[in-house]
N, C-alpha and C positions, 0 to 999 in steps of 0.2 A: 539657715534663715529662709523666709519664706514673705512673699508680698502679697498681701491681701486688698483687696479693692473690693471697697463697700458698693453694692449695685444699687442701694439705696440712696446715697449721696451723690456721688458719680455725673458731672452735667455733661462728660464730653467734650471735654474746652480744650483739651489738647495739648495742654502746658509739659503734659508729663511724657506726651511724643516727643514733643518739641526738646524738653529734657534729655530725655534717654529711649533714642531712637531704636536702640537694639531692646531695649527690653518691654515699651509699650508702644501700642497701636489703637486706635480708633478700630472699633468695629465696621464691619461694613454700613452699616447705617448710620454712623459718624456722631452717632451717640452715647456710646459707652467705650472706653479704654480698656484693653484685653491684653495677657500679659502674651509674647513672645519666644520668651526663655525661662523656666526656671531655677539653673542652674548661673549661677554668681559668683564673679572672682571680687578683689576687693576691688577693682576699678568701679565696678557693675554698683556696690554698696554703695559707695559715693555719690554716686548717679542717683542710684535711688531715694540715698536720704535728702541729695536738692531737691529732688520731685516730691518727696513726703512732702520738704518744707514750702515747695512753690505751689501746690495742689490749693487752689481756696477754699474748695468745702472739707477737705480734710477725709477726701475719700482712701487713702493710699496708707498702708500701716506694714511696717518688717515686722516680723515675729520670727521669735529662737525657733 
């Protein structure tokens, strides 16, 4: 599984970081989300799916 963040759509709202602080963080400028880790277990996948659902701009996706 691979998490993709569409930099064109991301507004840096921080909802994904609030939902999955072990996976997502805002960059130094606070205007874009970055990934903290790239290897995921089952708990991470559940959290990532929740972040995908809550992202207001649909900037996060999960690919096989």
